[in-house]
Gaussian input, Z-matrix of N, CA and C with variables (Angstrom, degrees):
# hf/3-21g

backbone

0 1
 N
 C     1     B1
 C     2     B2     1     A1
 N     3     B3     2     A2     1     D1
 C     4     B4     3     A3     2     D2
 C     5     B5     4     A4     3     D3
 N     6     B6     5     A5     4     D4
 C     7     B7     6     A6     5     D5
 C     8     B8     7     A7     6     D6
 N     9     B9     8     A8     7     D7
 C    10    B10     9     A9     8     D8
 C    11    B11    10    A10     9     D9
 N    12    B12    11    A11    10    D10
 C    13    B13    12    A12    11    D11
 C    14    B14    13    A13    12    D12
 N    15    B15    14    A14    13    D13
 C    16    B16    15    A15    14    D14
 C    17    B17    16    A16    15    D15
 N    18    B18    17    A17    16    D16
 C    19    B19    18    A18    17    D17
 C    20    B20    19    A19    18    D18
 N    21    B21    20    A20    19    D19
 C    22    B22    21    A21    20    D20
 C    23    B23    22    A22    21    D21
 N    24    B24    23    A23    22    D22
 C    25    B25    24    A24    23    D23
 C    26    B26    25    A25    24    D24
 N    27    B27    26    A26    25    D25
 C    28    B28    27    A27    26    D26
 C    29    B29    28    A28    27    D27
 N    30    B30    29    A29    28    D28
 C    31    B31    30    A30    29    D29
 C    32    B32    31    A31    30    D30
 N    33    B33    32    A32    31    D31
 C    34    B34    33    A33    32    D32
 C    35    B35    34    A34    33    D33
 N    36    B36    35    A35    34    D34
 C    37    B37    36    A36    35    D35
 C    38    B38    37    A37    36    D36
 N    39    B39    38    A38    37    D37
 C    40    B40    39    A39    38    D38
 C    41    B41    40    A40    39    D39
 N    42    B42    41    A41    40    D40
 C    43    B43    42    A42    41    D41
 C    44    B44    43    A43    42    D42
 N    45    B45    44    A44    43    D43
 C    46    B46    45    A45    44    D44
 C    47    B47    46    A46    45    D45
 N    48    B48    47    A47    46    D46
 C    49    B49    48    A48    47    D47
 C    50    B50    49    A49    48    D48
 N    51    B51    50    A50    49    D49
 C    52    B52    51    A51    50    D50
 C    53    B53    52    A52    51    D51
 N    54    B54    53    A53    52    D52
 C    55    B55    54    A54    53    D53
 C    56    B56    55    A55    54    D54
 N    57    B57    56    A56    55    D55
 C    58    B58    57    A57    56    D56
 C    59    B59    58    A58    57    D57
 N    60    B60    59    A59    58    D58
 C    61    B61    60    A60    59    D59
 C    62    B62    61    A61    60    D60
 N    63    B63    62    A62    61    D61
 C    64    B64    63    A63    62    D62
 C    65    B65    64    A64    63    D63
 N    66    B66    65    A65    64    D64
 C    67    B67    66    A66    65    D65
 C    68    B68    67    A67    66    D66
 N    69    B69    68    A68    67    D67
 C    70    B70    69    A69    68    D68
 C    71    B71    70    A70    69    D69
 N    72    B72    71    A71    70    D70
 C    73    B73    72    A72    71    D71
 C    74    B74    73    A73    72    D72
 N    75    B75    74    A74    73    D73
 C    76    B76    75    A75    74    D74
 C    77    B77    76    A76    75    D75
 N    78    B78    77    A77    76    D76
 C    79    B79    78    A78    77    D77
 C    80    B80    79    A79    78    D78
 N    81    B81    80    A80    79    D79
 C    82    B82    81    A81    80    D80
 C    83    B83    82    A82    81    D81
 N    84    B84    83    A83    82    D82
 C    85    B85    84    A84    83    D83
 C    86    B86    85    A85    84    D84
 N    87    B87    86    A86    85    D85
 C    88    B88    87    A87    86    D86
 C    89    B89    88    A88    87    D87
 N    90    B90    89    A89    88    D88
 C    91    B91    90    A90    89    D89
 C    92    B92    91    A91    90    D90
 N    93    B93    92    A92    91    D91
 C    94    B94    93    A93    92    D92
 C    95    B95    94    A94    93    D93
 N    96    B96    95    A95    94    D94
 C    97    B97    96    A96    95    D95
 C    98    B98    97    A97    96    D96
 N    99    B99    98    A98    97    D97
 C   100   B100    99    A99    98    D98
 C   101   B101   100   A100    99    D99
 N   102   B102   101   A101   100   D100
 C   103   B103   102   A102   101   D101
 C   104   B104   103   A103   102   D102
 N   105   B105   104   A104   103   D103
 C   106   B106   105   A105   104   D104
 C   107   B107   106   A106   105   D105
 N   108   B108   107   A107   106   D106
 C   109   B109   108   A108   107   D107
 C   110   B110   109   A109   108   D108
 N   111   B111   110   A110   109   D109
 C   112   B112   111   A111   110   D110
 C   113   B113   112   A112   111   D111
 N   114   B114   113   A113   112   D112
 C   115   B115   114   A114   113   D113
 C   116   B116   115   A115   114   D114
 N   117   B117   116   A116   115   D115
 C   118   B118   117   A117   116   D116
 C   119   B119   118   A118   117   D117
 N   120   B120   119   A119   118   D118
 C   121   B121   120   A120   119   D119
 C   122   B122   121   A121   120   D120
 N   123   B123   122   A122   121   D121
 C   124   B124   123   A123   122   D122
 C   125   B125   124   A124   123   D123
 N   126   B126   125   A125   124   D124
 C   127   B127   126   A126   125   D125
 C   128   B128   127   A127   126   D126
 N   129   B129   128   A128   127   D127
 C   130   B130   129   A129   128   D128
 C   131   B131   130   A130   129   D129
 N   132   B132   131   A131   130   D130
 C   133   B133   132   A132   131   D131
 C   134   B134   133   A133   132   D132
 N   135   B135   134   A134   133   D133
 C   136   B136   135   A135   134   D134
 C   137   B137   136   A136   135   D135
 N   138   B138   137   A137   136   D136
 C   139   B139   138   A138   137   D137
 C   140   B140   139   A139   138   D138
 N   141   B141   140   A140   139   D139
 C   142   B142   141   A141   140   D140
 C   143   B143   142   A142   141   D141
 N   144   B144   143   A143   142   D142
 C   145   B145   144   A144   143   D143
 C   146   B146   145   A145   144   D144
 N   147   B147   146   A146   145   D145
 C   148   B148   147   A147   146   D146
 C   149   B149   148   A148   147   D147
 N   150   B150   149   A149   148   D148
 C   151   B151   150   A150   149   D149
 C   152   B152   151   A151   150   D150
 N   153   B153   152   A152   151   D151
 C   154   B154   153   A153   152   D152
 C   155   B155   154   A154   153   D153
 N   156   B156   155   A155   154   D154
 C   157   B157   156   A156   155   D155
 C   158   B158   157   A157   156   D156
 N   159   B159   158   A158   157   D157
 C   160   B160   159   A159   158   D158
 C   161   B161   160   A160   159   D159
 N   162   B162   161   A161   160   D160
 C   163   B163   162   A162   161   D161
 C   164   B164   163   A163   162   D162
 N   165   B165   164   A164   163   D163
 C   166   B166   165   A165   164   D164
 C   167   B167   166   A166   165   D165
 N   168   B168   167   A167   166   D166
 C   169   B169   168   A168   167   D167
 C   170   B170   169   A169   168   D168
 N   171   B171   170   A170   169   D169
 C   172   B172   171   A171   170   D170
 C   173   B173   172   A172   171   D171
 N   174   B174   173   A173   172   D172
 C   175   B175   174   A174   173   D173
 C   176   B176   175   A175   174   D174
 N   177   B177   176   A176   175   D175
 C   178   B178   177   A177   176   D176
 C   179   B179   178   A178   177   D177
 N   180   B180   179   A179   178   D178
 C   181   B181   180   A180   179   D179
 C   182   B182   181   A181   180   D180
 N   183   B183   182   A182   181   D181
 C   184   B184   183   A183   182   D182
 C   185   B185   184   A184   183   D183
 N   186   B186   185   A185   184   D184
 C   187   B187   186   A186   185   D185
 C   188   B188   187   A187   186   D186
 N   189   B189   188   A188   187   D187
 C   190   B190   189   A189   188   D188
 C   191   B191   190   A190   189   D189
 N   192   B192   191   A191   190   D190
 C   193   B193   192   A192   191   D191
 C   194   B194   193   A193   192   D192
 N   195   B195   194   A194   193   D193
 C   196   B196   195   A195   194   D194
 C   197   B197   196   A196   195   D195
 N   198   B198   197   A197   196   D196
 C   199   B199   198   A198   197   D197
 C   200   B200   199   A199   198   D198
 N   201   B201   200   A200   199   D199
 C   202   B202   201   A201   200   D200
 C   203   B203   202   A202   201   D201
 N   204   B204   203   A203   202   D202
 C   205   B205   204   A204   203   D203
 C   206   B206   205   A205   204   D204
 N   207   B207   206   A206   205   D205
 C   208   B208   207   A207   206   D206
 C   209   B209   208   A208   207   D207
 N   210   B210   209   A209   208   D208
 C   211   B211   210   A210   209   D209
 C   212   B212   211   A211   210   D210
 N   213   B213   212   A212   211   D211
 C   214   B214   213   A213   212   D212
 C   215   B215   214   A214   213   D213
 N   216   B216   215   A215   214   D214
 C   217   B217   216   A216   215   D215
 C   218   B218   217   A217   216   D216
 N   219   B219   218   A218   217   D217
 C   220   B220   219   A219   218   D218
 C   221   B221   220   A220   219   D219
 N   222   B222   221   A221   220   D220
 C   223   B223   222   A222   221   D221
 C   224   B224   223   A223   222   D222
 N   225   B225   224   A224   223   D223
 C   226   B226   225   A225   224   D224
 C   227   B227   226   A226   225   D225
 N   228   B228   227   A227   226   D226
 C   229   B229   228   A228   227   D227
 C   230   B230   229   A229   228   D228
 N   231   B231   230   A230   229   D229
 C   232   B232   231   A231   230   D230
 C   233   B233   232   A232   231   D231
 N   234   B234   233   A233   232   D232
 C   235   B235   234   A234   233   D233
 C   236   B236   235   A235   234   D234
 N   237   B237   236   A236   235   D235
 C   238   B238   237   A237   236   D236
 C   239   B239   238   A238   237   D237
 N   240   B240   239   A239   238   D238
 C   241   B241   240   A240   239   D239
 C   242   B242   241   A241   240   D240
 N   243   B243   242   A242   241   D241
 C   244   B244   243   A243   242   D242
 C   245   B245   244   A244   243   D243
 N   246   B246   245   A245   244   D244
 C   247   B247   246   A246   245   D245
 C   248   B248   247   A247   246   D246
 N   249   B249   248   A248   247   D247
 C   250   B250   249   A249   248   D248
 C   251   B251   250   A250   249   D249
 N   252   B252   251   A251   250   D250
 C   253   B253   252   A252   251   D251
 C   254   B254   253   A253   252   D252
 N   255   B255   254   A254   253   D253
 C   256   B256   255   A255   254   D254
 C   257   B257   256   A256   255   D255
 N   258   B258   257   A257   256   D256
 C   259   B259   258   A258   257   D257
 C   260   B260   259   A259   258   D258
 N   261   B261   260   A260   259   D259
 C   262   B262   261   A261   260   D260
 C   263   B263   262   A262   261   D261
 N   264   B264   263   A263   262   D262
 C   265   B265   264   A264   263   D263
 C   266   B266   265   A265   264   D264
 N   267   B267   266   A266   265   D265
 C   268   B268   267   A267   266   D266
 C   269   B269   268   A268   267   D267
 N   270   B270   269   A269   268   D268
 C   271   B271   270   A270   269   D269
 C   272   B272   271   A271   270   D270
 N   273   B273   272   A272   271   D271
 C   274   B274   273   A273   272   D272
 C   275   B275   274   A274   273   D273
 N   276   B276   275   A275   274   D274
 C   277   B277   276   A276   275   D275
 C   278   B278   277   A277   276   D276
 N   279   B279   278   A278   277   D277
 C   280   B280   279   A279   278   D278
 C   281   B281   280   A280   279   D279
 N   282   B282   281   A281   280   D280
 C   283   B283   282   A282   281   D281
 C   284   B284   283   A283   282   D282
 N   285   B285   284   A284   283   D283
 C   286   B286   285   A285   284   D284
 C   287   B287   286   A286   285   D285
 N   288   B288   287   A287   286   D286
 C   289   B289   288   A288   287   D287
 C   290   B290   289   A289   288   D288
 N   291   B291   290   A290   289   D289
 C   292   B292   291   A291   290   D290
 C   293   B293   292   A292   291   D291
 N   294   B294   293   A293   292   D292
 C   295   B295   294   A294   293   D293
 C   296   B296   295   A295   294   D294
 N   297   B297   296   A296   295   D295
 C   298   B298   297   A297   296   D296
 C   299   B299   298   A298   297   D297

   B1=1.4512
   B2=1.5234
   B3=1.3105
   B4=1.4528
   B5=1.5277
   B6=1.3287
   B7=1.4636
   B8=1.5203
   B9=1.2861
   B10=1.4619
   B11=1.5373
   B12=1.3325
   B13=1.4646
   B14=1.5287
   B15=1.3158
   B16=1.4625
   B17=1.5215
   B18=1.3158
   B19=1.4622
   B20=1.5282
   B21=1.3362
   B22=1.4662
   B23=1.5217
   B24=1.3246
   B25=1.4621
   B26=1.5271
   B27=1.3152
   B28=1.4636
   B29=1.5276
   B30=1.3362
   B31=1.4617
   B32=1.5245
   B33=1.3244
   B34=1.4684
   B35=1.5282
   B36=1.3294
   B37=1.4591
   B38=1.5263
   B39=1.3226
   B40=1.4630
   B41=1.5315
   B42=1.3350
   B43=1.4629
   B44=1.5136
   B45=1.3385
   B46=1.4686
   B47=1.5240
   B48=1.3244
   B49=1.4698
   B50=1.5301
   B51=1.3240
   B52=1.4653
   B53=1.5258
   B54=1.3321
   B55=1.4661
   B56=1.5243
   B57=1.3439
   B58=1.4560
   B59=1.5113
   B60=1.3293
   B61=1.4643
   B62=1.5246
   B63=1.3428
   B64=1.4606
   B65=1.5260
   B66=1.3217
   B67=1.4610
   B68=1.5178
   B69=1.3059
   B70=1.4659
   B71=1.5175
   B72=1.3330
   B73=1.4522
   B74=1.5105
   B75=1.3135
   B76=1.4629
   B77=1.5235
   B78=1.3192
   B79=1.4590
   B80=1.5242
   B81=1.3343
   B82=1.4692
   B83=1.5203
   B84=1.3261
   B85=1.4587
   B86=1.5209
   B87=1.3458
   B88=1.4603
   B89=1.5333
   B90=1.3452
   B91=1.4684
   B92=1.5297
   B93=1.3410
   B94=1.4616
   B95=1.5265
   B96=1.3350
   B97=1.4596
   B98=1.5170
   B99=1.3218
   B100=1.4635
   B101=1.5234
   B102=1.3469
   B103=1.4693
   B104=1.5206
   B105=1.3530
   B106=1.4541
   B107=1.5205
   B108=1.3431
   B109=1.4615
   B110=1.5252
   B111=1.3057
   B112=1.4660
   B113=1.5292
   B114=1.3337
   B115=1.4561
   B116=1.5030
   B117=1.3391
   B118=1.4681
   B119=1.5247
   B120=1.3194
   B121=1.4656
   B122=1.5191
   B123=1.3215
   B124=1.4631
   B125=1.5261
   B126=1.3328
   B127=1.4566
   B128=1.5167
   B129=1.3330
   B130=1.4624
   B131=1.5195
   B132=1.3164
   B133=1.4585
   B134=1.5161
   B135=1.3127
   B136=1.4604
   B137=1.5256
   B138=1.3246
   B139=1.4626
   B140=1.5179
   B141=1.3207
   B142=1.4575
   B143=1.5201
   B144=1.3206
   B145=1.4545
   B146=1.5216
   B147=1.3193
   B148=1.4614
   B149=1.5284
   B150=1.3335
   B151=1.4640
   B152=1.5272
   B153=1.3279
   B154=1.4545
   B155=1.5212
   B156=1.3133
   B157=1.4606
   B158=1.5196
   B159=1.3443
   B160=1.4588
   B161=1.5257
   B162=1.3309
   B163=1.4585
   B164=1.5269
   B165=1.3301
   B166=1.4620
   B167=1.5234
   B168=1.3271
   B169=1.4706
   B170=1.5195
   B171=1.3200
   B172=1.4692
   B173=1.5248
   B174=1.3376
   B175=1.4623
   B176=1.5158
   B177=1.3482
   B178=1.4596
   B179=1.5296
   B180=1.3427
   B181=1.4671
   B182=1.5268
   B183=1.3096
   B184=1.4647
   B185=1.5306
   B186=1.3348
   B187=1.4583
   B188=1.5305
   B189=1.3082
   B190=1.4601
   B191=1.5273
   B192=1.3190
   B193=1.4618
   B194=1.5281
   B195=1.3254
   B196=1.4689
   B197=1.5185
   B198=1.3250
   B199=1.4647
   B200=1.5341
   B201=1.3332
   B202=1.4636
   B203=1.5205
   B204=1.3447
   B205=1.4576
   B206=1.5155
   B207=1.3260
   B208=1.4514
   B209=1.5254
   B210=1.3176
   B211=1.4593
   B212=1.5166
   B213=1.3124
   B214=1.4538
   B215=1.5160
   B216=1.3238
   B217=1.4557
   B218=1.5231
   B219=1.3140
   B220=1.4627
   B221=1.5177
   B222=1.3340
   B223=1.4622
   B224=1.5205
   B225=1.3205
   B226=1.4542
   B227=1.5204
   B228=1.3286
   B229=1.4569
   B230=1.5186
   B231=1.3251
   B232=1.4608
   B233=1.5164
   B234=1.3117
   B235=1.4549
   B236=1.5224
   B237=1.3221
   B238=1.4636
   B239=1.5267
   B240=1.3147
   B241=1.4652
   B242=1.5155
   B243=1.3347
   B244=1.4651
   B245=1.5392
   B246=1.3279
   B247=1.4721
   B248=1.5255
   B249=1.3108
   B250=1.4605
   B251=1.5194
   B252=1.3427
   B253=1.4653
   B254=1.5241
   B255=1.3318
   B256=1.4587
   B257=1.5244
   B258=1.3383
   B259=1.4633
   B260=1.5325
   B261=1.3297
   B262=1.4674
   B263=1.5216
   B264=1.3317
   B265=1.4560
   B266=1.5181
   B267=1.3158
   B268=1.4559
   B269=1.5229
   B270=1.3306
   B271=1.4583
   B272=1.5195
   B273=1.3265
   B274=1.4562
   B275=1.5212
   B276=1.3188
   B277=1.4574
   B278=1.5248
   B279=1.3333
   B280=1.4526
   B281=1.5217
   B282=1.3455
   B283=1.4705
   B284=1.5217
   B285=1.2975
   B286=1.4621
   B287=1.5208
   B288=1.3410
   B289=1.4615
   B290=1.5223
   B291=1.3446
   B292=1.4638
   B293=1.5210
   B294=1.3227
   B295=1.4530
   B296=1.5161
   B297=1.3432
   B298=1.4620
   B299=1.4947
   A1=109.64
   A2=114.54
   A3=121.00
   A4=108.53
   A5=115.97
   A6=120.12
   A7=109.21
   A8=120.03
   A9=128.30
   A10=114.02
   A11=118.15
   A12=120.73
   A13=111.70
   A14=117.45
   A15=121.41
   A16=110.86
   A17=117.20
   A18=120.89
   A19=111.08
   A20=117.43
   A21=120.70
   A22=110.97
   A23=117.36
   A24=120.67
   A25=109.87
   A26=117.16
   A27=120.36
   A28=111.04
   A29=117.07
   A30=120.74
   A31=111.19
   A32=117.05
   A33=120.74
   A34=111.01
   A35=117.18
   A36=121.05
   A37=111.80
   A38=117.01
   A39=120.95
   A40=109.67
   A41=116.86
   A42=120.64
   A43=112.33
   A44=116.81
   A45=120.12
   A46=110.72
   A47=115.95
   A48=119.24
   A49=110.78
   A50=116.59
   A51=120.58
   A52=111.65
   A53=116.37
   A54=121.44
   A55=112.50
   A56=117.63
   A57=120.70
   A58=112.82
   A59=115.78
   A60=121.76
   A61=109.96
   A62=116.51
   A63=122.35
   A64=108.99
   A65=115.90
   A66=121.27
   A67=108.39
   A68=116.52
   A69=121.80
   A70=108.71
   A71=114.90
   A72=120.50
   A73=111.45
   A74=115.40
   A75=122.08
   A76=112.10
   A77=113.90
   A78=121.36
   A79=107.10
   A80=116.76
   A81=121.81
   A82=108.45
   A83=116.39
   A84=121.69
   A85=110.66
   A86=115.37
   A87=122.48
   A88=109.35
   A89=117.76
   A90=119.79
   A91=113.05
   A92=114.57
   A93=120.54
   A94=108.19
   A95=115.72
   A96=121.00
   A97=110.11
   A98=116.10
   A99=121.13
   A100=109.21
   A101=115.81
   A102=120.69
   A103=108.76
   A104=114.62
   A105=118.55
   A106=109.76
   A107=114.58
   A108=122.26
   A109=106.49
   A110=117.05
   A111=120.42
   A112=112.16
   A113=117.57
   A114=119.82
   A115=116.38
   A116=117.72
   A117=119.96
   A118=110.20
   A119=115.12
   A120=121.20
   A121=109.00
   A122=115.40
   A123=121.50
   A124=106.65
   A125=115.35
   A126=121.75
   A127=108.39
   A128=116.27
   A129=122.38
   A130=108.79
   A131=116.07
   A132=119.81
   A133=109.05
   A134=113.89
   A135=121.84
   A136=104.71
   A137=115.23
   A138=119.61
   A139=110.18
   A140=115.05
   A141=120.86
   A142=107.05
   A143=116.54
   A144=121.87
   A145=111.80
   A146=114.39
   A147=121.91
   A148=109.16
   A149=116.23
   A150=120.18
   A151=110.99
   A152=113.81
   A153=120.11
   A154=108.55
   A155=115.28
   A156=120.88
   A157=108.02
   A158=116.31
   A159=120.54
   A160=109.56
   A161=115.37
   A162=121.30
   A163=108.21
   A164=116.53
   A165=121.51
   A166=111.14
   A167=117.82
   A168=121.42
   A169=113.07
   A170=117.64
   A171=120.25
   A172=113.34
   A173=116.81
   A174=119.81
   A175=113.08
   A176=116.53
   A177=120.62
   A178=110.33
   A179=116.60
   A180=120.44
   A181=112.39
   A182=114.96
   A183=122.35
   A184=107.40
   A185=118.68
   A186=119.50
   A187=111.27
   A188=119.04
   A189=127.04
   A190=110.63
   A191=116.25
   A192=121.86
   A193=107.88
   A194=115.64
   A195=119.91
   A196=108.96
   A197=117.16
   A198=119.83
   A199=109.42
   A200=117.45
   A201=119.13
   A202=109.66
   A203=115.88
   A204=119.05
   A205=111.05
   A206=114.81
   A207=121.60
   A208=108.15
   A209=115.85
   A210=121.75
   A211=108.84
   A212=115.77
   A213=120.68
   A214=111.03
   A215=115.94
   A216=121.33
   A217=108.45
   A218=115.77
   A219=122.36
   A220=106.11
   A221=116.09
   A222=120.98
   A223=109.86
   A224=115.81
   A225=121.89
   A226=107.04
   A227=115.58
   A228=121.58
   A229=109.23
   A230=115.92
   A231=121.84
   A232=107.74
   A233=114.59
   A234=119.35
   A235=108.92
   A236=115.88
   A237=122.41
   A238=105.65
   A239=115.62
   A240=119.95
   A241=108.96
   A242=117.56
   A243=119.93
   A244=113.76
   A245=117.09
   A246=120.22
   A247=112.54
   A248=114.81
   A249=122.39
   A250=107.69
   A251=116.77
   A252=121.53
   A253=109.76
   A254=115.65
   A255=121.36
   A256=108.47
   A257=115.69
   A258=120.10
   A259=111.90
   A260=116.23
   A261=121.35
   A262=108.28
   A263=115.74
   A264=119.60
   A265=109.99
   A266=115.31
   A267=121.90
   A268=108.00
   A269=116.71
   A270=121.55
   A271=108.40
   A272=115.92
   A273=122.66
   A274=107.10
   A275=116.94
   A276=120.25
   A277=111.39
   A278=114.58
   A279=120.42
   A280=116.11
   A281=117.28
   A282=118.81
   A283=109.51
   A284=115.10
   A285=121.26
   A286=111.38
   A287=114.59
   A288=119.99
   A289=109.82
   A290=117.82
   A291=119.60
   A292=110.21
   A293=116.87
   A294=121.44
   A295=113.42
   A296=117.56
   A297=119.43
   A298=110.10
   D1=159.59
   D2=175.12
   D3=-116.50
   D4=161.68
   D5=175.59
   D6=-73.84
   D7=147.87
   D8=7.87
   D9=-86.41
   D10=-7.69
   D11=-179.29
   D12=-60.28
   D13=-43.88
   D14=179.60
   D15=-60.19
   D16=-44.01
   D17=-179.89
   D18=-63.16
   D19=-39.22
   D20=179.44
   D21=-65.28
   D22=-41.60
   D23=178.78
   D24=-64.39
   D25=-42.83
   D26=177.62
   D27=-60.12
   D28=-45.10
   D29=179.20
   D30=-61.57
   D31=-40.97
   D32=178.30
   D33=-62.25
   D34=-43.30
   D35=-179.99
   D36=-66.38
   D37=-41.17
   D38=177.79
   D39=-63.73
   D40=-42.14
   D41=178.03
   D42=-63.06
   D43=-43.40
   D44=177.86
   D45=-61.43
   D46=-42.97
   D47=179.98
   D48=-62.39
   D49=-43.62
   D50=179.15
   D51=-62.92
   D52=-32.62
   D53=179.97
   D54=-85.37
   D55=-3.42
   D56=-178.88
   D57=72.08
   D58=37.96
   D59=-175.74
   D60=-117.95
   D61=138.43
   D62=174.17
   D63=-130.97
   D64=163.90
   D65=175.69
   D66=-100.91
   D67=131.92
   D68=176.77
   D69=-127.48
   D70=148.01
   D71=177.03
   D72=114.70
   D73=171.48
   D74=-174.31
   D75=-102.02
   D76=152.90
   D77=173.88
   D78=-130.25
   D79=124.29
   D80=177.07
   D81=-96.42
   D82=124.15
   D83=-179.68
   D84=-100.47
   D85=145.01
   D86=177.81
   D87=-140.86
   D88=59.36
   D89=-173.71
   D90=-72.26
   D91=151.23
   D92=172.15
   D93=-146.81
   D94=147.92
   D95=178.47
   D96=-73.82
   D97=132.69
   D98=173.73
   D99=-96.75
   D100=-37.67
   D101=177.84
   D102=-161.77
   D103=158.80
   D104=-179.07
   D105=-156.85
   D106=138.68
   D107=172.33
   D108=-127.13
   D109=-175.21
   D110=-179.98
   D111=-62.81
   D112=-30.94
   D113=-174.68
   D114=-118.25
   D115=-1.39
   D116=-177.52
   D117=-151.02
   D118=155.04
   D119=177.24
   D120=-148.10
   D121=150.59
   D122=173.90
   D123=-118.10
   D124=127.94
   D125=-179.94
   D126=-119.55
   D127=134.02
   D128=176.46
   D129=-110.63
   D130=149.09
   D131=176.37
   D132=-145.21
   D133=149.66
   D134=170.77
   D135=-122.40
   D136=79.22
   D137=-174.52
   D138=-79.35
   D139=155.82
   D140=175.76
   D141=-112.39
   D142=117.91
   D143=-174.25
   D144=-108.65
   D145=124.97
   D146=171.03
   D147=-111.32
   D148=15.98
   D149=-175.43
   D150=-86.58
   D151=157.10
   D152=175.87
   D153=-152.46
   D154=154.47
   D155=174.80
   D156=-85.50
   D157=134.28
   D158=178.85
   D159=-133.99
   D160=151.90
   D161=174.48
   D162=-77.76
   D163=129.50
   D164=-177.40
   D165=-59.62
   D166=-47.14
   D167=-174.24
   D168=-64.76
   D169=-42.84
   D170=-175.07
   D171=-100.66
   D172=-22.26
   D173=-175.26
   D174=76.75
   D175=3.20
   D176=-178.98
   D177=-82.92
   D178=146.84
   D179=179.89
   D180=-66.34
   D181=147.96
   D182=174.88
   D183=-83.89
   D184=125.01
   D185=177.97
   D186=-69.32
   D187=152.69
   D188=-3.27
   D189=-80.00
   D190=139.54
   D191=179.65
   D192=-86.68
   D193=129.24
   D194=178.01
   D195=-113.84
   D196=143.53
   D197=177.31
   D198=-71.41
   D199=165.07
   D200=174.15
   D201=-52.30
   D202=139.16
   D203=-175.24
   D204=-154.40
   D205=164.50
   D206=171.91
   D207=-88.55
   D208=135.22
   D209=177.30
   D210=-125.26
   D211=138.02
   D212=177.73
   D213=-90.44
   D214=138.42
   D215=177.34
   D216=-130.67
   D217=130.69
   D218=171.78
   D219=-121.04
   D220=116.61
   D221=-177.48
   D222=-120.04
   D223=133.44
   D224=172.95
   D225=-102.82
   D226=126.31
   D227=179.43
   D228=-112.29
   D229=146.10
   D230=175.76
   D231=-122.88
   D232=147.91
   D233=178.64
   D234=-89.20
   D235=123.61
   D236=177.57
   D237=-123.82
   D238=104.59
   D239=-174.03
   D240=63.39
   D241=-132.30
   D242=-179.32
   D243=-85.61
   D244=-0.26
   D245=-173.78
   D246=-111.63
   D247=151.39
   D248=171.76
   D249=-101.31
   D250=132.83
   D251=-179.77
   D252=-130.83
   D253=143.73
   D254=178.11
   D255=-74.74
   D256=123.93
   D257=179.26
   D258=-104.88
   D259=-26.98
   D260=178.07
   D261=-143.88
   D262=147.21
   D263=178.38
   D264=-150.30
   D265=134.04
   D266=176.40
   D267=-122.00
   D268=128.84
   D269=178.25
   D270=-115.98
   D271=129.40
   D272=177.65
   D273=-112.79
   D274=105.24
   D275=-176.26
   D276=-74.31
   D277=136.91
   D278=174.77
   D279=87.41
   D280=-3.15
   D281=176.46
   D282=-156.66
   D283=159.17
   D284=-177.60
   D285=-69.91
   D286=159.32
   D287=178.29
   D288=-63.89
   D289=138.95
   D290=175.90
   D291=-56.87
   D292=133.63
   D293=-179.78
   D294=90.87
   D295=-2.93
   D296=-178.40
   D297=-74.99

């Protein structure tokens, strides 16, 4: 990932750790390319998430609890040297990404 997205993910993880929260459960990915150039790509996914946030000490779910669902993801990747990194990401909870 690139900043500012990378920084936001780091802050979220630090906050979860401070709150004693972890993610448990599986996520099934089904990515496909929407477009690609020499320096950028757009990837769409209609992932199936069985994950939930839980408190480490009690094992109880963090509200609000959502049932397993399909979530849409649209990620823009940029090429930085030999690597591809996510520069932007949009998640649509409860439905697939538009255009998927």
